[in-house]
PLY file of the C-alpha trace (Angstrom):
ply
format ascii 1.0
element vertex 296
property float x
property float y
property float z
element edge 295
property int vertex1
property int vertex2
end_header
133.67 213.55 175.14
131.55 212.85 178.19
127.93 214.10 178.25
126.73 217.11 180.25
124.78 214.84 182.49
127.74 212.83 183.50
129.96 215.88 184.02
127.05 217.08 186.51
126.97 213.68 188.12
130.64 213.44 188.64
130.57 216.80 190.42
127.89 215.52 192.73
129.82 212.49 193.42
133.10 214.49 194.27
131.30 216.27 196.93
128.87 213.73 198.30
129.83 209.89 197.72
132.52 207.49 199.01
135.37 210.08 199.78
133.17 211.28 202.71
132.18 208.11 204.16
133.71 206.66 207.08
136.24 203.73 206.83
134.48 201.03 208.58
133.67 198.05 206.05
129.90 197.96 207.54
129.53 201.60 206.43
130.70 200.88 202.94
128.69 198.12 202.49
125.40 200.14 203.48
126.55 203.12 201.49
127.29 201.12 198.19
123.99 199.24 198.38
122.00 202.49 198.90
123.78 204.40 196.29
123.11 201.71 193.85
119.34 201.43 194.68
119.13 205.20 194.29
120.91 205.43 190.87
119.05 202.82 188.95
116.18 199.83 189.01
116.06 196.26 188.01
114.63 196.25 184.21
110.91 195.81 184.20
109.55 192.37 184.10
112.85 190.91 185.27
112.31 187.83 187.26
114.42 187.52 190.58
114.70 184.02 191.85
116.75 183.26 194.92
118.97 180.04 194.79
121.43 178.38 197.16
124.47 176.68 195.75
126.54 174.76 198.52
125.58 177.34 201.14
126.27 180.40 198.85
123.27 182.70 198.26
122.55 183.76 194.85
120.06 185.16 192.46
118.87 184.21 188.81
117.92 187.15 186.95
115.91 186.63 183.84
114.35 189.01 181.33
112.54 186.81 178.78
113.00 186.07 176.14
116.35 184.41 176.72
118.78 181.83 175.16
117.84 178.94 177.51
121.13 176.99 177.08
123.27 180.30 177.73
124.22 181.90 180.90
126.07 184.89 182.25
127.85 184.49 185.70
128.22 187.90 187.27
130.61 188.84 190.15
129.99 192.00 191.92
132.54 194.45 192.64
133.63 196.09 195.89
137.16 195.62 196.61
136.48 192.05 197.99
135.18 193.49 201.25
131.76 195.07 200.07
128.96 194.65 197.35
126.18 192.42 197.36
123.08 191.12 195.12
121.42 194.41 196.19
124.20 196.79 195.10
124.49 194.79 191.58
121.09 193.36 190.94
119.94 196.19 188.71
123.38 196.24 186.71
123.60 192.64 186.23
119.81 192.46 185.20
120.40 195.31 182.44
123.45 193.33 181.12
121.35 190.21 180.95
118.65 192.01 179.18
121.08 193.60 176.65
122.56 190.07 175.98
119.40 187.97 175.88
120.78 185.59 178.68
120.12 184.61 182.08
122.16 186.00 184.85
123.46 184.16 187.77
124.58 186.84 190.84
126.28 185.23 193.72
126.78 186.59 197.11
130.45 185.13 197.47
132.19 185.44 200.68
133.95 188.84 201.53
136.80 189.90 203.58
137.70 190.66 206.21
135.44 187.99 207.57
136.46 185.85 204.91
139.81 186.85 203.29
141.63 185.32 200.15
141.12 182.61 198.86
137.35 182.32 200.07
135.97 184.44 197.20
138.01 182.04 194.68
136.80 179.05 196.23
133.00 180.03 196.05
133.59 181.30 192.24
135.12 177.63 191.31
131.95 175.98 193.17
129.34 178.26 191.38
131.11 177.55 187.99
131.14 173.77 188.50
127.57 173.81 189.74
126.38 175.24 186.43
128.24 172.64 184.62
126.42 170.07 186.67
123.15 171.89 185.85
124.05 170.83 182.00
125.38 174.26 180.76
128.24 173.86 178.41
131.35 175.78 179.40
131.15 177.32 175.71
127.87 178.76 176.75
128.71 180.24 179.93
130.09 183.88 180.08
131.93 185.15 183.19
131.42 188.93 184.17
132.26 191.35 186.82
133.08 194.86 187.88
136.05 196.00 189.74
136.91 193.11 192.21
134.38 191.06 190.32
136.42 191.78 187.05
139.76 190.25 188.71
137.78 187.60 190.32
136.43 186.33 187.06
139.93 186.22 185.54
141.30 184.22 188.45
138.34 181.94 188.36
139.31 181.16 184.54
142.96 180.76 185.39
141.97 178.27 187.99
139.79 176.34 185.69
142.66 176.25 183.10
144.89 174.89 185.68
142.47 172.24 186.80
141.79 171.37 183.48
137.96 172.27 183.46
136.41 173.92 180.19
136.86 177.79 180.38
134.00 180.00 179.83
133.09 181.54 176.24
134.34 184.98 177.33
135.36 187.11 180.11
133.75 190.43 180.56
135.81 193.08 182.89
134.30 196.50 183.81
136.90 198.68 185.43
138.75 195.66 186.56
141.06 195.36 189.64
143.61 193.06 188.65
146.85 194.69 190.04
146.24 194.72 193.72
150.13 195.96 194.29
148.87 199.38 192.62
151.90 199.47 190.46
150.30 201.59 187.53
151.04 205.05 186.68
147.28 206.02 187.02
147.45 205.41 190.74
148.99 208.67 191.23
148.26 210.34 187.96
144.44 210.01 188.42
144.20 211.20 191.89
142.54 214.45 191.36
140.36 213.10 188.44
138.82 209.96 190.36
135.61 211.00 192.41
135.41 207.81 194.25
138.88 206.42 195.72
142.25 207.26 196.92
145.36 205.41 196.53
145.66 204.79 200.34
142.33 203.33 200.37
143.04 201.02 197.59
146.33 199.81 199.06
144.27 199.24 202.48
141.79 197.13 200.72
144.17 195.12 198.93
145.54 194.25 202.37
142.43 193.39 204.03
141.67 190.86 201.22
145.25 189.41 200.75
146.46 189.46 204.28
150.19 188.62 204.05
150.08 187.12 200.53
152.32 188.37 197.85
150.20 190.99 196.06
151.74 190.04 192.70
150.57 186.38 193.04
148.70 185.52 189.69
145.94 184.54 191.92
145.64 187.82 193.52
146.38 190.02 190.80
145.79 188.16 187.42
147.39 190.76 185.40
150.76 189.16 186.50
149.48 185.92 185.36
150.27 183.61 182.08
147.20 184.24 179.99
147.64 181.64 177.39
144.78 179.88 176.30
142.17 182.11 177.86
139.02 182.97 176.00
138.24 186.47 174.63
138.39 189.10 176.99
136.07 192.36 176.84
137.29 195.52 178.91
135.62 198.58 179.59
137.33 201.43 181.79
136.87 205.17 182.53
139.66 207.50 181.81
139.16 209.33 185.13
139.91 206.36 187.46
142.70 204.98 189.60
142.19 201.75 188.13
142.88 202.96 184.42
146.49 201.35 184.53
144.92 198.09 185.62
143.13 197.68 182.44
145.58 198.96 180.19
148.08 196.43 181.83
145.60 193.74 181.21
144.92 194.41 177.69
148.60 194.71 177.08
149.06 191.18 178.95
146.03 189.80 176.84
147.81 190.56 173.44
151.17 189.37 174.85
149.68 185.86 175.17
147.49 186.22 172.13
144.43 186.24 173.78
141.67 188.15 171.74
140.82 191.40 173.68
138.22 194.11 173.11
139.48 197.24 175.11
137.87 200.52 175.20
138.73 203.68 177.42
135.54 205.78 177.98
136.43 209.25 178.10
135.23 211.17 181.24
133.83 208.34 182.73
134.87 206.87 186.36
134.94 203.56 188.09
132.13 201.27 187.31
129.71 204.04 185.62
127.58 201.43 184.39
126.15 201.17 187.72
124.23 204.38 186.95
121.93 202.49 184.41
119.61 204.67 182.75
120.73 207.80 184.44
123.51 208.54 182.10
123.64 207.88 178.22
127.24 206.66 178.71
126.01 203.69 180.91
123.28 202.84 178.69
125.86 202.58 175.57
128.15 200.80 177.81
125.60 198.21 178.68
124.37 197.76 174.98
128.07 197.20 173.81
128.41 194.38 176.55
125.21 192.94 175.33
126.46 192.92 171.44
129.70 191.41 172.62
128.04 188.24 174.39
125.65 187.89 171.30
128.73 187.68 169.06
130.44 185.08 171.28
0 1
1 2
2 3
3 4
4 5
5 6
6 7
7 8
8 9
9 10
10 11
11 12
12 13
13 14
14 15
15 16
16 17
17 18
18 19
19 20
20 21
21 22
22 23
23 24
24 25
25 26
26 27
27 28
28 29
29 30
30 31
31 32
32 33
33 34
34 35
35 36
36 37
37 38
38 39
39 40
40 41
41 42
42 43
43 44
44 45
45 46
46 47
47 48
48 49
49 50
50 51
51 52
52 53
53 54
54 55
55 56
56 57
57 58
58 59
59 60
60 61
61 62
62 63
63 64
64 65
65 66
66 67
67 68
68 69
69 70
70 71
71 72
72 73
73 74
74 75
75 76
76 77
77 78
78 79
79 80
80 81
81 82
82 83
83 84
84 85
85 86
86 87
87 88
88 89
89 90
90 91
91 92
92 93
93 94
94 95
95 96
96 97
97 98
98 99
99 100
100 101
101 102
102 103
103 104
104 105
105 106
106 107
107 108
108 109
109 110
110 111
111 112
112 113
113 114
114 115
115 116
116 117
117 118
118 119
119 120
120 121
121 122
122 123
123 124
124 125
125 126
126 127
127 128
128 129
129 130
130 131
131 132
132 133
133 134
134 135
135 136
136 137
137 138
138 139
139 140
140 141
141 142
142 143
143 144
144 145
145 146
146 147
147 148
148 149
149 150
150 151
151 152
152 153
153 154
154 155
155 156
156 157
157 158
158 159
159 160
160 161
161 162
162 163
163 164
164 165
165 166
166 167
167 168
168 169
169 170
170 171
171 172
172 173
173 174
174 175
175 176
176 177
177 178
178 179
179 180
180 181
181 182
182 183
183 184
184 185
185 186
186 187
187 188
188 189
189 190
190 191
191 192
192 193
193 194
194 195
195 196
196 197
197 198
198 199
199 200
200 201
201 202
202 203
203 204
204 205
205 206
206 207
207 208
208 209
209 210
210 211
211 212
212 213
213 214
214 215
215 216
216 217
217 218
218 219
219 220
220 221
221 222
222 223
223 224
224 225
225 226
226 227
227 228
228 229
229 230
230 231
231 232
232 233
233 234
234 235
235 236
236 237
237 238
238 239
239 240
240 241
241 242
242 243
243 244
244 245
245 246
246 247
247 248
248 249
249 250
250 251
251 252
252 253
253 254
254 255
255 256
256 257
257 258
258 259
259 260
260 261
261 262
262 263
263 264
264 265
265 266
266 267
267 268
268 269
269 270
270 271
271 272
272 273
273 274
274 275
275 276
276 277
277 278
278 279
279 280
280 281
281 282
282 283
283 284
284 285
285 286
286 287
287 288
288 289
289 290
290 291
291 292
292 293
293 294
294 295
């Protein structure tokens, strides 16, 4: 059952957040950055260090003590069109603190300026760079929310195809993995979801994918052969349009005998973890992510 605080927070979002903003990409980018900075802060004593990886800006987030030989590569969400280090620095930092590892948070290229497959190309570059820095693939954890969750999966599929060592695990928060919007939650959860509309999600999918087939495994990884992938950890809210994405991904993982840890959080919406310390459900979800990383 959702906490009273989360119920109130959801009502505020229903009235004032993303449903009411303009449709321009620039406005969505500003809104997401502002909202995230209002909701939560980077953990105290978290060190933030900028780094450039083959022209890609990124940030190292370190909450000491950390396991020096391990790293969590975090891809922010935002429908492949918005989101940034500003919008996700706090969440990534909190996950790193809970897991006891350093986090690398990149600014991968976004659509419409850089549509598919730009984000994937950047993700592969960054992963290979980590290997060049001496990190073993078995000590790299790949994570992301929404589009970032999908990108984490696609990255791992590319690595498998190229014969490169896959990460220790994949962590997906409210993953966007079916850009064809085929799941039942896209019409069943319209009234419950405080953030998105089916039409808005479909438009975002086309902005990113262009004329590509939306069910392509490298666009919608839920349609991929997941054989040989590492353990997958999934958190999703019961009140979001993307609920079916997570359910389909969990089912697909089981079909291909991939270990999966799947939990539906009752009363929660898309990537509620971004609220950080504001909601008990966000704190608990982040703690569970940390526990999962420590076990793998």
